[in-house]
Backbone bond lengths (Angstrom), bond angles and torsions (degrees), N, CA, C in turn:
res aa  C-N    CA-C-N  psi(-1)  N-CA   C-N-CA  omega(-1)  CA-C   N-CA-C  phi
1 M - - - 1.447 - - 1.523 109.61 -
2 D 1.304 116.94 146.35 1.452 121.83 -175.58 1.521 114.15 -95.83
3 A 1.312 118.43 -3.59 1.465 121.55 178.05 1.519 108.40 -138.86
4 D 1.316 115.35 145.29 1.460 120.58 179.30 1.515 109.44 -130.17
5 L 1.320 115.82 140.10 1.456 122.68 171.28 1.515 106.65 -129.52
6 W 1.324 115.47 118.25 1.456 122.18 177.91 1.520 106.71 -115.02
7 P 1.328 117.94 96.10 1.459 118.80 -176.99 1.521 111.95 -67.93
8 G 1.285 115.24 143.17 1.461 121.90 176.77 1.508 108.93 -115.87
9 G 1.306 116.06 -162.69 1.454 120.47 177.98 1.508 111.05 145.62
10 E 1.296 114.37 -164.04 1.458 120.21 -177.41 1.527 110.24 -79.13
11 Y 1.312 116.08 120.09 1.464 121.04 177.14 1.522 109.83 -83.67
12 D 1.314 116.14 -47.96 1.463 122.72 174.27 1.531 106.85 -151.20
13 S 1.290 117.86 -172.98 1.467 119.73 -174.05 1.526 113.82 -65.80
14 K 1.324 118.44 -13.05 1.465 121.52 -177.97 1.530 113.55 -123.62
15 T 1.340 118.30 8.94 1.463 119.92 -177.07 1.517 110.94 -138.07
16 I 1.337 115.29 127.03 1.454 122.06 175.17 1.526 107.18 -116.99
17 I 1.331 116.07 130.41 1.455 122.65 -178.95 1.526 108.42 -99.66
18 S 1.329 116.52 133.68 1.462 120.26 179.32 1.525 110.50 -70.30
19 W 1.318 115.75 157.07 1.463 120.78 174.85 1.507 108.71 -113.99
20 T 1.326 115.90 158.99 1.457 121.41 -177.07 1.515 109.79 -138.02
21 I 1.319 115.24 138.36 1.460 120.69 169.79 1.521 106.59 -134.43
22 T 1.313 115.98 128.29 1.464 120.99 -178.17 1.518 109.86 -141.10
23 T 1.306 115.08 160.11 1.453 121.02 171.45 1.526 108.73 -149.50
24 I 1.310 115.54 146.68 1.458 120.92 170.74 1.531 108.74 -115.96
25 F 1.326 114.88 7.25 1.458 121.34 -178.85 1.519 109.10 -72.82
26 D 1.313 117.41 130.94 1.457 122.29 -174.68 1.527 112.77 -96.29
27 D 1.311 118.00 13.08 1.460 122.61 -179.83 1.540 109.49 -69.49
28 P 1.318 118.97 129.35 1.466 120.91 -178.82 1.531 113.45 -57.01
29 R 1.321 118.00 -33.05 1.473 120.38 178.14 1.528 110.73 -65.00
30 I 1.312 116.59 -42.74 1.469 120.89 179.05 1.526 109.70 -66.62
31 Q 1.311 117.48 -41.07 1.458 120.50 179.15 1.532 111.45 -63.39
32 R 1.351 118.06 -36.46 1.469 121.07 175.93 1.522 110.65 -64.35
33 I 1.317 117.13 -40.67 1.469 121.11 177.92 1.518 110.04 -62.77
34 M 1.321 117.74 -44.56 1.459 121.23 -179.87 1.536 111.18 -64.64
35 R 1.331 117.72 -38.76 1.471 120.25 177.04 1.522 110.89 -65.80
36 K 1.325 117.14 -40.00 1.466 120.84 177.74 1.522 110.33 -63.35
37 L 1.321 117.19 -43.47 1.452 121.32 177.12 1.524 110.68 -60.23
38 A 1.318 117.38 -45.11 1.466 120.91 179.17 1.525 110.78 -62.17
39 S 1.312 117.44 -39.24 1.460 121.26 178.49 1.529 110.97 -62.93
40 L 1.321 117.03 -42.98 1.470 120.94 177.82 1.529 111.20 -64.44
41 L 1.321 116.99 -41.50 1.459 120.57 179.10 1.523 110.93 -60.70
42 K 1.310 117.11 -43.35 1.465 121.12 -177.78 1.523 112.15 -62.51
43 K 1.334 117.20 -27.63 1.464 120.94 -179.20 1.525 112.56 -77.10
44 H 1.322 117.99 -28.06 1.458 120.90 -170.80 1.527 115.04 -121.48
45 F 1.322 116.74 -9.38 1.447 120.91 -176.35 1.524 110.07 -122.50
46 T 1.321 116.66 160.73 1.460 123.49 178.18 1.518 108.61 -108.78
47 R 1.314 116.86 133.32 1.463 120.08 178.48 1.523 109.09 -78.04
48 V 1.319 115.34 126.88 1.463 122.75 176.01 1.525 106.18 -129.31
49 H 1.321 115.83 104.82 1.468 121.80 -173.88 1.520 108.51 56.71
50 A 1.317 118.86 -122.31 1.463 121.63 -177.73 1.527 112.69 -91.47
51 Y 1.311 117.72 6.25 1.462 121.69 -173.96 1.523 112.31 -112.60
52 W 1.319 116.34 153.47 1.448 123.01 168.59 1.526 105.77 -106.36
53 V 1.337 116.89 122.11 1.461 121.98 -172.40 1.521 109.10 -118.04
54 G 1.332 115.94 129.51 1.455 121.39 179.69 1.517 112.04 -75.79
55 P 1.340 116.63 160.39 1.464 120.70 -176.58 1.533 113.42 -60.12
56 E 1.309 118.14 -37.76 1.472 120.12 179.00 1.523 111.14 -67.69
57 A 1.327 116.59 -38.32 1.468 119.96 178.18 1.527 110.47 -66.50
58 I 1.336 117.40 -37.25 1.467 120.15 177.22 1.527 109.86 -64.12
59 E 1.318 117.01 -42.79 1.475 119.95 177.05 1.519 110.75 -59.83
60 R 1.321 116.21 -44.85 1.471 120.26 179.79 1.518 111.00 -63.99
61 L 1.323 117.31 -40.64 1.460 121.43 177.83 1.520 110.57 -60.29
62 R 1.318 116.19 -47.49 1.470 120.42 179.42 1.524 111.87 -63.57
63 A 1.326 117.12 -27.13 1.465 121.29 179.72 1.532 112.39 -85.38
64 G 1.347 116.24 -1.64 1.458 119.15 175.28 1.512 116.29 112.23
65 S 1.339 118.37 1.17 1.465 119.82 177.32 1.518 110.50 -72.24
66 R 1.302 115.16 159.31 1.453 122.71 178.41 1.521 108.94 -96.63
67 L 1.326 118.54 129.34 1.455 123.89 171.93 1.513 107.05 -111.12
68 T 1.335 116.84 117.81 1.457 120.49 -170.46 1.520 111.90 -147.24
69 L 1.325 116.37 169.73 1.461 122.53 176.42 1.522 111.59 -70.09
70 N 1.312 115.86 -44.46 1.459 121.37 175.99 1.523 108.43 -159.01
71 V 1.287 116.08 161.50 1.466 120.82 -172.34 1.526 112.36 -64.12
72 Y 1.324 117.59 -21.49 1.459 121.42 -178.98 1.534 113.23 -94.05
73 A 1.326 117.23 -5.90 1.467 120.92 179.87 1.526 109.90 -69.44
74 G 1.305 115.96 146.94 1.453 120.60 177.39 1.526 111.12 -70.20
75 P 1.315 117.00 163.33 1.468 120.80 -177.54 1.528 113.90 -62.10
76 E 1.316 118.14 -18.45 1.462 120.05 177.73 1.530 112.25 -66.96
77 F 1.346 117.30 -14.84 1.459 121.93 178.80 1.530 112.47 -96.66
78 D 1.310 117.85 -3.19 1.466 122.43 -178.18 1.521 111.23 -82.07
79 L 1.330 115.55 150.84 1.462 119.76 164.68 1.519 105.85 -83.41
80 H 1.310 116.29 144.49 1.461 120.68 -178.95 1.513 109.62 -116.32
81 K 1.331 115.73 154.61 1.466 118.81 -174.29 1.519 112.97 -60.79
82 N 1.319 118.91 -27.25 1.470 118.74 176.80 1.535 111.67 -74.32
83 S 1.345 118.06 -10.64 1.457 122.00 177.19 1.520 112.44 -71.61
84 V 1.335 117.43 -27.81 1.471 120.10 -174.97 1.512 112.67 -91.53
85 G 1.317 118.36 -9.32 1.459 121.08 178.41 1.502 111.36 54.07
86 S 1.314 116.56 -134.48 1.458 120.41 -179.38 1.519 111.20 -100.77
87 A 1.348 117.23 12.07 1.464 120.33 179.56 1.504 110.19 -65.07
88 S 1.306 116.58 152.03 1.470 120.79 176.06 1.500 110.60 -140.59
């Protein structure tokens, strides 16, 4: 398959799993969709390293929740509250 969607969300009250959407499809229509998605993300999310993080997730992170790739990933894969600085 040329596109992947890995939905994330709240795993439990202290863990948020990141989501991923990717494509390697070179079709101009697909590339326009991906650019539109990126434009929407930039308006409502904050970039933290390689991730786009929503305002609620940033609040949860600052309150002590874990933001990670998956619940079994080691802490080296987590975003940490000092990563977001004073961004909101």
